[in-house]
N, C-alpha and C positions, 0 to 999 in steps of 0.2 A: 162956552156956556151950555150947560146941559138943558135938555128938553124934558119936561116932566108930563107924563101921560096919566090922565085920570082913568078911573075904573071903566067908565062908559066908552071912552076913546079907545082904550086897550081892547075892549071886547069887539068893538066894530073893526078895529084893525085886524085882529085874528080871524074874525069872520070873513073878512075880504080875502085874506091870504088862502083860507080853506076853500072859499068859493072859487078862486082862480085855479087852485090845485085841482079841484074836482072837474072843473071845466076842461082843464088841460088833459086830464086822464080820460074822461068819459064823454066829453063833448056837452053842449047845452042844447036845450030845446029851441024851437023855432024863435021864441021871444028872446033868446040869448040870456036868459036869466036863471032858469031852473035846470039843475043837472038831471040827466036821464039815469034813474036808479038801476034800471036793467043793465045798461051798459057798464055802469060802475061795477056791478057784480061780476060781469064777464072779465073785466080787467083784473079783478082781484082773485082770480082763479088759483093763483099761487099761494094765497093766504092759508093759514092753518087754524084759524079761529074766526069767530064772528066779529066783523068790523063795523063801526059806525062812526058818523060824524054829524055835526049839526050846523045848520045855517039858519038865520032867522026865518021862521015860518016853514023850514024844510028839514026833514030828517032823512038821511041816506044810510041805508043799512044793508048787509048782505051776509048770509052764512054760506060758506064755500066748501067745496070738496078739497081733499088733500091730494098732493101729487102722487102719493102711493096708490090712492084709489084709481086715479086715471091710468097709472101704469098697469095695475092689475087688470083693468078693463081691456086695455090694448092687448096684454098678454093673452087673455082668454079669447079675444077676437081673432088672433092669428093662429090659435090652436097649438101652441108650444107646450107639450106635456112631458114631464120628466119625473116619472113615478119614484125612481130611486135617488133623485136629487144629486146625480153625479155630473150634471152639466151636459149630458148627452140626451138629445130629444128621443122619446121612446120610439119614434118611427124609424130611427137609424141605430138605436142602442141594441147591442147584441146580447144584452141581459138586462131587462127592464126592472127586475125585482131586487137586484143586488147592485150596489154602487160599484162601478168599474170604469173609472174615467180614462184608463189607458186602453181599454177595449181588447186585452189579450185574448187570443184565440189560437192556441197551439196547433190544433189539428185542422184549422181553417174550415170549420164546418158551419160557420155562421152563428154559433152559440158561444158566448163568452166563457172563458175558463172558469170563472167564479160560480157559474151555474150550469156547467157541463158535466153530466154524469159519466161521461167517457172521454177523459182528457186527451188520450192519444188516438182516439178514433179506431180502435182495433175491434170494436164490437163487444168488449168485456167491460162491464161497469167497473168504476173506480173502486167500489167496496170490495170486489172480489178479484180484481186484476192484481196479479203478483208484481207487476211493474206498470202502474197507471200512467207513467210518463214515457213508456217505451212501446211504440206500435209493433215492434218486431219480437217482443217478448211477453208472455210465453208462447205465443203462436196459437193459431186457431185451426181446429180440424175441419177438413173439407166436408161440404154437404153431400148428401147422397152416397156416403161411404161408411164402412165399418173398418176398423183396424185390427190387424193381427200381427203377431210377432213370433219369432223363434227366440232362443236365449240371447242372440246377439244382433238380430236385424228386425227392423220395422217395415211392415207392409201395409198397403191400403187396398181394399176390395170394393169395387163398384157393386151396389146391391142390386142393380138391374141386369148388368151384363156378366157379373161374377168375375170380371177381369181383375187380376191381382198384379199390383204395381209394387216394385221393390223401392222403398223410400231410401234405404241405406242402413248401414250399421249404426248401432247406438253409439253415440259419442259421449263417453263418461267424463265427469270432472277429473281433473289431474289428481285430486286427493283421494278419489275412489275409483281407480282404474280396474279394468277387467271384471266387471260385474256381469251377472246374468239376470235378465229381466224375467221375473216369474209371472207378472201379469200387469195389465194396464186398464185404465178406466177413463172416461171422458165426461166432463160435466156439461150443463145445458149451454154454456157459452163456448164450448169447443176446446177448453183447456185439457190437455192430456196429462194424466198422472200415471206414474209407474212405480212398481216396487221390485227391488231385488231381495236377496235374502237378509239384507242388512239396512237398507235405506229406502226412503220415500223420495221420488223424483218428480219433476215436471219436465216433459220432453216436447220439443218443438215438432208438431206433426208433419211439417214440410221438410225438415232437415234431420230429425232424429237426435239432435243435440239435447243432452239431458243436463239439468241442474239439480243438484242435491238440495232437498228441503229439510230432511230430518233423519235421525237414526231411528230405525225400528226396534222397539224393545223385544219383539218376538217375531217369528217367521210366519208368513201367510203364502198360500198358493193360489189365492183368488182375490180379486179386487173389483169393486164396483162403486158407483156413485148413485145414491138414492135421492129422489126429488125433494124439493122444499116441502116441509110440513110432515115428512115421514119420521124423521128422528129429531130434527130441530124445526121449530115453527117458522123461522125466518131464513133458513139457509139449507143448501144441500149438504149431504154428509158423505164423506169417504168412508167406505166399509171394506174391511178386510175379512177374508175367509180363511180360517185355519184348516189344516189337513183333517181334523176331527169334525169339522162342520160348524165350528163356532163363528158367530156373526159379531164382529167388533167394530165400533166406530173409531176411526183413527183421526184424532184432532191434532192438526199440525199448527203450532204457534211458534213463530220464530224458527229456531232450529231444533225444536223439541216436538216429539210425537207422543201424545197421551192416548192411551187406549181405554175405551169404555165399552165393556161387555154388554151386548144387546140381546143375545140368545143363541140358538143353534138350530140346525136342521131337525134335530130330534129323531126319535125312533132308531132305526138301524141305518140311517143315511149319514154318509161322510162326504167330504168334498172330492170331486174328481178333478177340480182345477179352476172352476170359474163361475161367474154369475154376472148378470146385467139387469138394469132396471130402466124402464121408460115410462114416464108419466102418461096415464091414460091407456097404456098397453099391459103393463104388469112387470113383475120381477121374477126372473127365471134363473135356474142353476143346473149345472151338470153335476150329478152325484153318483157315488158308488152305493149300491144297495146290498148290504150284507156281503155274502160271498158271490153274489152274481157277477159274472165276467163283464157283461155289457153295461155301458153307462146308461143312466136314466135322466131324462130332462124332466124337471119338476118346476112348478110354480110355488113361490115362497112369499111369506109375509115380509115386506121390505123393512118393517120396523124391528123384527125379531129374528128373521131368518127361518122361522118354522115352516116346514113343508106343508103346503095347503093341498096339493094334488099332484099326481103324476100325469105328464103330458104324453110321454112315449118312451119306449126303450130303443136305443140305438144298436140294433142287432148287428154284430160283427165289429163293433167299435167300442173299445174299452178305455180309450185315452183321450176323451174330449176335453183337453186341457184349456181350450179357448172357447168362449161363448159370447156372442153378440146377437143383435136382432134388428128387426124392422117391424112395421105394423103387420101383425099376424104371422110373422115369420121368426124362427130362431136359426141362427147360423152356428153350427158346431165345428170347430177346428180340431181335428184329430191329430195326434202326434205322428201318425203314420203318413200324413200329407193330405188326406182327403178333407174337403170342406162339404158339410152336409147341410141342407135346408130342411128344417122341420116345421110342419104345419101345426100351429098352436091349436087349431080347432080339432084336427083329426088325429094328431100325434104321429102321422106318417112322415118319413124322411126320404130325401132324394140326395144323391151325390151331385153337387153342381160344379165341383172342380176337383181334379187330382193334381197335386203338386208334389215337389220334392222337399218341401219345407217340413221340418219337425216343429209343428206348432206348439207353442208354450202358453199362449194366451191370446185374448182378443178384447175389443172394447168398442162401445158405441155411446153416443151422447144420450142424455136423459130426456130429451125432447122428442115427441113423436113427429115424424116427417111424412 
């Protein structure tokens, strides 16, 4: 036999159930009859919306925080910052601005590969490194030194003691054997470039091993690198000097060398064999002047090659085929074996070394030391 509940009985029954439920969750006051609204709110901290219930003469309500808010507060409190959202806290992330969850660091320098401007750690930025993943290629020139060479052998000279060190014979690629190096040049990062009558190379300054870069469309007897902003606003430029004194930008792309004429020495000056350029010091060349037997050291405009002024005449020396420099000094390498130091301010010269080398060229980096 079923039991029927009237509306009033039903309301009282439900109210009693809710009352017991609230007391069980939140506890009751000292009288044992009125739920503690504050405690109820604490127990409903997991809720995601406003909750309310009614009991005769009593209303229990609470607006609660979400779980996400609580978690965010905790995260902020413990200081876990991950700028690039790769799961690695910034305080231990080796690249905080670019996501790199694997933390690759090829050269183990503490900077992640994805934001490392020099991946192989050889001191040459990736953008101009001929092999950005190989720390042994192309090699870096020594500090405090200039480089000279004969047709077949590379040398290094200490700029303070004038001691000349034989690096060794040039090692040519198998497909271009038995070349003659007509000149070399060094950029700001220590990469050594060289030219023969037919090709452009890069050579390791420590081993003299050469790698062909491109075929030369014409011959040059002089080579230099001019600083950033001289010919190109964002990069250094490799410049070849022809026998007639023409100044030509050699642009190497892939295995192709494109030549861009820039100007010439002008007047009755032609190339004796070399030039060099150092930012903040100047650009200088060894030239033949008309029918004069002795070579002349001149300062030139690095953007065009035009002669600006004569520094001095090398009396008794007419084959200064190699030229390099240091702050305030020019080193002229004569084919007869002598190495001369020329004072840029006075134009006077002194023999600092006599060798048995038939000097064909020389080079120095573009950064003042």
